N, C-alpha and C positions, 0 to 999 in steps of 0.2 A: 656480682652477689645473685642467687634467683629467687625470688620470694615462692615461699612455700605455695602450696595448693589447699585450698578451701578444709579439705577432710586431714589432712597434716596438721591444720590449724588446729582443728575442734580436739584430734589429739593430742595435741600438748598442750590445750586448756584442759581436758582433761585429765592429763598425767599432772599436770601442775597442782589442781585443786586435793588431790589425793594426800598428799602432803604439805598442806598448807601452813601449817604451824612451826613447821621450820623455815618460812620466808620472810621478805623483805618487804615495805611499805611500796619500795622500788621495783620488785618484782613485781605487784599485784599489778603495779601502773601499767607495767608494760604488757600483762597478760592483757590485762582489761584493754589496753589500745589494740592491742592485735585482733583482739573478738572484735571491736569495732570498727576494724579497716574490714572485718572480712562480713558484718552485718549478722554477725552471730551471738544469738540471745545469749544471756549469762543465767537466767530465769533463776532457782533456788542456790547457786552458787552466789551470787551477790550478797548472800546472808550470810557469808563466810569470813566478812573482810567488812573493816570502819568502810561507811561511805562519805568520810569526811577527808582523814588522814591515809586512808587504802592499807592502815597498820591490820594483821589477820590476830591479832587479840583482841577476842569478844569476851567476855564474860554475860552467864544469864543473869539476870535480872528477878522476874517475875511473869507470871499468866493472870492477866484478869480480864473477863470480861472477852475472853477465847482475842487476845491481843498479848502475844509475848515479847517481853523487853528484854534488850541487849545492852550492855553497856562498852565502850571500847576502853582497855585497860591504859590506852596510849592519851586520850586527849579526852575523855570523858563523856562521847557523844552518845547521848540513850539515842535508839532504835527502833521502832517498833514495828511486826508484823503481824497482821490479821492469820488467824488457825483457823483451816478448814477442817470440816469434820471428818 
């Protein structure tokens, strides 16, 4: 089996995150592993899944002092992200 090129991997990652709500945690793990193997940064895409259980089911909590808080519906982990102006 031939290993895909870096640009093909980038396309695969981009297509995956366009429809992430229908994906499972194992699918997210596989895509993250592909990104790490090619040294591709996920940047803002990493905010679309839980950092603990990799579930794409996130629920918006609040915005306070320029910090957005989301909660994983699967495991209950809170994730906080700074909001830029």
